C-alpha positions as CSV (number, residue, x, y, z in Angstrom):
1,M,97.8,27.3,235.3
2,A,97.8,29.4,232.2
3,L,94.7,27.7,230.9
4,F,92.8,28.3,234.2
5,G,93.9,32.0,234.1
6,F,92.6,32.3,230.5
7,L,89.3,30.8,231.4
8,Q,88.9,33.1,234.4
9,D,90.1,36.2,232.6
10,N,87.8,35.7,229.6
11,L,84.8,35.0,231.8
12,I,84.4,31.5,230.4
13,L,83.8,29.9,233.8
14,D,80.3,30.4,235.0
15,D,79.7,31.5,238.6
16,S,78.1,28.1,239.2
17,Q,81.4,26.3,238.8
18,Y,82.6,25.0,242.2
19,G,85.2,22.6,243.5
20,F,88.3,23.8,241.8
21,R,88.1,27.5,242.1
22,A,89.3,29.7,245.0
23,E,86.6,30.3,247.6
24,R,84.2,28.0,245.9
25,A,84.3,24.7,247.7
26,V,82.1,21.7,246.9
27,S,80.5,22.0,250.3
28,D,79.4,25.5,249.4
29,Q,77.6,24.2,246.3
30,L,75.9,21.5,248.3
31,I,74.6,24.0,250.8
32,L,73.3,26.2,248.0
33,T,71.6,23.2,246.3
34,Y,70.1,22.1,249.6
35,N,68.6,25.5,250.2
36,L,67.2,25.7,246.7
37,V,65.7,22.2,246.9
38,T,64.1,22.8,250.3
39,L,62.7,26.1,249.0
40,W,61.0,24.4,246.1
41,Y,59.8,21.6,248.4
42,D,58.3,24.1,250.9
43,Q,56.5,25.8,248.0
44,G,54.9,22.5,247.1
45,S,56.9,21.9,243.9
46,T,57.9,18.4,242.8
47,V,61.6,18.0,243.2
48,D,63.7,15.3,241.6
49,L,67.3,15.1,242.5
50,I,70.2,12.9,241.2
51,L,73.6,13.1,242.9
52,F,76.8,11.7,241.5
53,D,79.9,11.1,243.5
54,F,82.8,11.2,241.0
55,D,85.4,11.6,243.7
56,Q,85.4,7.9,244.6
57,G,85.8,6.8,241.0
58,V,88.7,9.2,240.5
59,R,90.6,8.3,243.6
60,Q,90.5,4.5,243.2
61,S,93.8,2.9,242.2
62,P,93.9,0.8,239.1
63,P,93.4,-2.9,239.6
64,P,96.5,-4.9,240.2
65,D,98.1,-6.8,237.3
66,T,96.9,-10.4,237.1
67,P,99.2,-13.2,235.9
């Protein structure tokens, strides 16, 4: 926790960091992104979006040992 405190106290973490900070859930970031993308779309801008789901890769258990 000391490292996290250092990062916060020295303003190293940007306000756009979500998912592991208090009151900054991943779902909040998704809503903000959705609002921004729909704004650009409504304005006639071209929007390209790539989404990665790292959660599933992290939560998978390692493969069982094979003989």
